[in-house]
C-alpha positions in Angstrom: 0.0 0.0 0.0 1.0 3.6 -0.6 0.7 5.8 2.4 0.7 9.6 1.8 1.6 11.7 4.9 0.5 15.4 4.8 0.0 18.1 7.4 -3.8 18.5 7.1 -6.6 18.4 4.5 -5.7 21.0 1.9 -8.2 22.4 -0.6 -5.6 22.0 -3.4 -4.6 18.5 -2.6 -8.0 16.9 -2.2 -8.7 16.8 -6.0 -5.3 15.0 -6.5 -6.3 12.4 -3.9 -9.6 11.9 -5.6 -7.9 11.5 -9.0 -5.5 9.0 -7.5 -8.5 7.0 -6.1 -10.1 7.0 -9.5 -6.8 5.6 -11.0 -7.1 2.4 -8.9 -4.0 2.9 -6.8 -4.2 1.2 -3.4 -3.4 4.1 -1.0 -4.4 6.1 2.1 -3.8 9.7 3.0 -2.6 10.1 6.5 -3.3 13.5 8.0 -1.4 14.9 10.9 -3.9 17.5 12.0 -7.5 18.6 11.2 -6.4 22.2 10.5 -8.9 24.0 8.2 -11.5 21.2 8.3 -12.1 22.1 12.0 -12.1 25.9 12.8 -8.5 26.7 13.7 -6.4 29.9 13.7 -4.3 30.7 10.6 -1.7 33.1 12.0 -0.9 34.7 8.7 -4.5 35.4 7.8 -5.1 36.4 11.4 -8.4 34.5 11.3 -9.9 31.4 12.7 -11.8 29.5 10.0 -12.5 26.2 8.3 -12.8 25.8 4.5 -16.3 25.5 3.3 -15.8 22.7 0.8 -15.7 19.0 1.5 -12.0 18.1 1.6 -12.4 14.5 2.8 -14.8 12.8 0.5 -13.8 10.5 -2.4 -10.6 8.9 -1.2 -9.3 6.7 1.7 -7.8 8.6 4.6 -7.2 8.7 8.3 -6.1 11.1 11.0 -3.0 9.9 12.9 -3.0 10.3 16.7 -0.9 13.4 17.5 -0.3 15.6 20.5 -3.3 17.5 21.6 -1.4 20.8 21.7 -0.2 20.6 18.1 1.0 23.7 16.3 1.3 24.3 12.6 4.0 27.0 12.9 6.7 25.0 14.7 9.1 22.3 13.4 8.3 20.2 16.5 4.7 21.3 16.7 3.2 18.0 15.6 4.2 14.7 17.2 2.8 11.4 16.1 2.0 9.3 19.2 2.5 5.9 17.6 5.9 4.7 16.3 6.4 5.1 12.6 7.9 1.7 12.1 4.9 0.0 13.8 2.4 2.1 11.7 4.1 1.1 8.5 4.1 -2.6 9.4 0.5 -2.5 10.7 -0.9 -1.1 7.5 1.3 -3.0 5.1 2.9 0.1 3.6 5.2 -0.6 0.7 5.6 3.0 -0.5 5.6 6.2 1.7 4.9 9.6 0.2 5.7 12.6 2.5 4.5 16.1 1.6 7.4 18.3 2.4 9.7 18.5 5.4 8.3 21.2 7.6 7.7 19.0 10.6 10.2 16.8 12.4 7.8 13.9 12.3 8.0 13.8 8.5 11.7 13.3 8.8 11.1 10.6 11.3 8.7 8.9 9.0 11.2 9.0 6.1 14.0 7.6 8.2 11.9 4.8 9.6 10.6 3.8 6.2 14.1 3.8 4.7 15.3 1.5 7.5 12.3 -0.8 7.0 12.9 -1.2 3.3 9.9 0.9 2.3 10.2 3.1 -0.8 10.2 6.8 0.1 8.8 9.5 -2.1 9.0 13.2 -1.4 7.0 16.1 -2.8 8.2 19.5 -1.6 7.6 23.0 -2.8 11.1 24.5 -2.6 12.7 26.1 -5.7 16.0 27.6 -6.7 14.9 31.2 -7.2 16.3 32.4 -3.9 20.1 33.1 -3.9 21.4 31.5 -0.8 25.0 31.8 0.5 26.9 31.7 3.7 27.2 29.3 6.6 23.4 29.0 7.2 22.9 28.0 3.5 25.7 25.4 3.8 24.2 24.0 7.0 20.8 23.8 5.4 22.2 21.9 2.4 24.0 19.5 4.7 20.9 18.8 6.8 18.6 18.3 3.7 21.2 16.0 2.2 20.6 13.6 5.1 16.9 13.5 4.3 17.4 13.3 0.5 19.8 10.4 0.8 16.8 8.3 2.2 14.4 9.3 -0.6 13.9 7.0 -3.6 11.8 9.3 -5.8 11.2 13.1 -5.8 7.9 14.2 -7.2 8.7 17.5 -8.9 5.9 20.1 -9.0 7.6 22.3 -11.7 10.7 23.5 -13.4 12.3 25.5 -10.6 11.5 22.8 -8.1 13.2 20.2 -10.3 16.3 22.5 -10.6 16.4 22.7 -6.7 16.9 19.0 -6.5 19.4 18.8 -9.4 21.5 21.6 -7.7 21.7 19.3 -4.7 23.0 16.4 -6.7 19.8 14.4 -7.2 20.1 12.2 -10.3 17.5 12.7 -13.0 16.5 9.1 -12.7 15.1 9.9 -9.2 13.0 12.8 -10.4 9.3 12.3 -11.4 7.1 14.9 -13.0 4.1 15.6 -10.7 2.8 19.0 -11.7 1.3 21.2 -9.0 -2.4 21.3 -9.7 -5.9 22.3 -8.6 -9.4 21.1 -9.5 -9.0 22.7 -13.0 -12.3 21.3 -14.3 -14.2 22.3 -11.2 -12.9 25.9 -11.3 -13.7 26.2 -15.0 -17.3 25.0 -14.4 -17.8 27.3 -11.5 -16.5 30.3 -13.5 -18.6 29.5 -16.5 -21.7 29.3 -14.3 -21.0 32.6 -12.7 -20.0 34.5 -15.8 -23.6 35.7 -16.6 -23.5 37.3 -13.2 -20.3 39.2 -13.8 -21.9 42.7 -13.6 -23.6 42.0 -10.3 -20.5 40.5 -8.8 -18.5 43.6 -9.8 -21.2 45.8 -8.2 -20.9 43.8 -5.0 -17.2 44.9 -4.7 -17.8 48.4 -6.0 -16.0 47.8 -9.3 -17.1 50.5 -11.9 -18.6 49.0 -15.0 -16.0 50.6 -17.3 -12.9 49.9 -15.1 -10.2 47.3 -15.6 -10.2 45.2 -12.4 -6.9 43.8 -11.2 -7.3 41.1 -8.6 -4.9 40.3 -5.8 -5.9 37.1 -4.1 -3.9 35.9 -1.1 -2.6 36.7 2.4 -1.7 40.3 3.0 1.8 39.5 4.1 5.3 40.7 3.2 6.3 37.9 0.8 3.2 38.6 -1.3 4.1 42.3 -1.8 0.5 43.6 -2.2 1.8 47.2 -2.0 3.7 46.7 -5.3 0.4 46.4 -7.1 -0.8 49.7 -5.8 2.4 51.5 -6.8 2.3 50.0 -10.3 -1.4 50.9 -10.7 -0.5 54.5 -10.0 2.0 54.4 -12.9 0.1 52.5 -15.4 -1.6 54.4 -18.3 -4.3 52.4 -20.0 -5.5 52.8 -23.6 -8.5 55.1 -24.0 -7.9 56.7 -20.6 -9.6 53.7 -18.9 -9.3 53.5 -15.1 -8.0 50.7 -12.9 -9.8 49.3 -9.9 -7.9 47.0 -7.5 -9.7 44.1 -5.8 -7.9 42.7 -2.8 -9.1 39.3 -1.6 -7.5 38.2 1.6 -6.4 39.4 4.9 -3.2 39.7 7.0 -0.9 41.9 8.9 -0.3 44.3 6.0 -4.0 45.3 5.8 -3.5 48.5 7.8 -0.5 49.5 5.6 -2.6 48.8 2.5 -5.5 50.9 3.7 -3.2 53.8 4.5 -1.6 53.7 1.1 -4.9 53.5 -0.7 -6.1 56.7 1.1 -3.1 58.6 -0.3 -3.4 61.1 -3.1 -3.2 59.5 -6.6 -4.0 56.0 -5.4 -6.3 54.0 -7.7 -9.8 52.9 -6.8 -9.7 49.8 -4.7 -11.9 47.4 -2.7 -10.6 45.3 0.2 -12.9 42.4 0.2 -11.2 40.6 3.1 -11.0 36.9 3.5 -13.2 34.8 1.2 -13.8 31.1 1.6 -12.9 28.6 -1.1 -16.4 28.5 -2.7 -16.4 32.3 -3.1 -13.1 32.6 -5.0 -14.5 31.8 -8.5 -16.8 34.9 -8.1 -13.8 37.1 -7.5 -12.0 35.7 -10.6 -15.1 36.3 -12.7 -15.4 39.9 -11.5 -11.7 40.7 -12.4 -10.0 41.3 -15.8 -6.5 40.2 -14.7 -4.9 38.5 -11.7 -1.6 40.0 -10.3 0.8 37.9 -8.2 3.7 40.2 -7.2 5.3 37.8 -4.6 9.0 37.3 -3.9 10.8 34.0 -3.8 8.8 33.0 -0.7 6.0 32.1 -3.1 7.0 28.5 -3.7 4.4 28.2 -6.5 1.2 30.4 -6.6 -1.8 28.1 -7.1 -4.0 31.1 -7.4 -2.5 31.4 -10.9 -3.8 27.9 -11.8 -7.2 29.1 -10.6 -7.1 32.2 -12.7 -6.2 30.2 -15.8 -9.1 27.8 -15.2 -11.4 30.8 -15.1 -10.0 32.1 -18.3 -8.3 35.0 -16.5 -4.8 36.2 -17.5 -2.2 36.5 -14.8 0.8 38.8 -14.3 3.4 37.0 -12.2 6.7 38.0 -10.6 9.7 36.1 -11.8 10.4 35.0 -8.2 7.2 32.9 -8.0 7.7 29.2 -8.4 5.1 28.9 -11.1 6.5 31.6 -13.4 8.4 29.4 -15.8 5.6 26.8 -16.1 2.6 29.0 -16.3 4.1 31.8 -18.5 2.3 32.7 -21.7 3.7 33.3 -25.2 3.5 37.0 -24.6 6.4 36.6 -22.2 7.3 39.9 -20.6 3.7 41.0 -20.5 3.0 38.3 -18.0 6.3 37.7 -16.1 8.2 40.7 -14.8 11.2 41.2 -12.4 10.1 41.1 -8.8 10.0 44.5 -7.2 10.4 46.4 -10.5 7.3 48.6 -10.3 7.8 50.2 -13.7 8.0 46.7 -15.3 4.8 45.7 -13.5 3.1 48.9 -14.7 4.1 48.1 -18.3 2.9 44.5 -17.9 -0.5 45.8 -16.8 -0.6 48.1 -19.8 0.3 45.3 -22.2 -2.1 42.8 -20.9 -4.9 45.4 -21.0 -4.1 46.2 -24.6 -3.5 42.6 -25.8 -5.5 40.2 -23.5 -4.7 36.6 -24.4 -7.6 34.3 -25.7 -9.4 32.5 -22.9 -9.0 29.2 -24.8 -5.2 29.6 -24.6 -5.4 30.2 -20.8 -7.6 27.1 -20.4 -5.2 24.9 -22.3 -2.3 26.1 -20.3 -4.1 25.3 -17.0 -5.2 21.9 -18.2 -1.5 20.9 -18.5 -1.4 21.0 -14.7 -4.2 18.7 -13.8 -4.7 16.2 -11.0 -5.1 13.5 -13.6 -1.6 13.9 -15.0 0.0 13.6 -11.6 -2.3 10.7 -10.6 -1.3 8.9 -13.8 2.4 9.4 -13.1 2.0 8.0 -9.5 -0.1 5.1 -10.7 2.6 4.2 -13.2 5.3 4.5 -10.5 3.5 2.2 -8.2 2.6 -0.3 -10.9 6.1 -0.6 -12.2 7.7 -1.0 -8.7 9.2 2.5 -8.5 11.1 3.1 -11.8 12.3 6.4 -13.0 9.7 8.6 -14.7 11.7 11.6 -15.3 10.8 14.3 -17.8 
């Protein structure tokens, strides 16, 4: 059996687990915590919430017994009560897939599986877009090398993620293409159903009928750089003198700074919609004309870009985002710009406004990162006993 160990039920992972179940693979997802299916505090959002979509139906899963005082923001914050070796033996695990290495218990699982002769797979989000140097970087490489030496296959979410492993000496034969994905078909259907209501959705968020609406969707925190969008919107000059309206969906510690900046002279019109639950995101995508993701290298991927493409919405993305090379469009510079370069972001806004890409092109690009593709790769890997499936 394949056991997949992940921190908690995640809205982006559930479609992959369902696709894997449909592929016929014998597996279980082992959750460490019920975060976000039970109301819990997200410290970056600054809000206690649970996602409003069913994240547990359609695939086999269980919650492992962990410490009652578990914390998501600490390396030792989650501790599995049972021994990993006994868990693996009790459930007949032949392959162990761990999602990242943020918790000490994930390392313990990988080490125990390796000692027991269980094949270990790892899917992490790290990329090579951050320039690291110095003693701390060397120590990090040494520590990760201990974990990586016990991994049989690395499931690569994208181009920059693959380069991260190659830079650490991982052979191509141990790398498997497992594209980062969302429920592409579900988002596309939801957006299509809401499109006739676009005008009313825009009115809900005070977006003028004749304005170009730029959407920022995510936590209002430093790595997401929401203030860059405001600065670029102040510089951008749209054809025909059209106005910009910014729609911020999300919350976080920078909300106060954002409100202050938007009250300044010359700031564009804007709406701070606050936190929206998962089922409400398609409405925001339909209301907008373009998504902007200005994040720095802390953005390991940027799945909101996948959501935008599924809704037929173009996206402008910083070159420090993990998804930039995989979800870039033929227009190139109009969609990917140097992180922190406000003038370049303003030009990208102008170019995308003047030459919006066809929705069909956006949908095709999004479809290339589907749960089915990753499920097929994993099914082949299990079925063939763990061979290389590099690409």
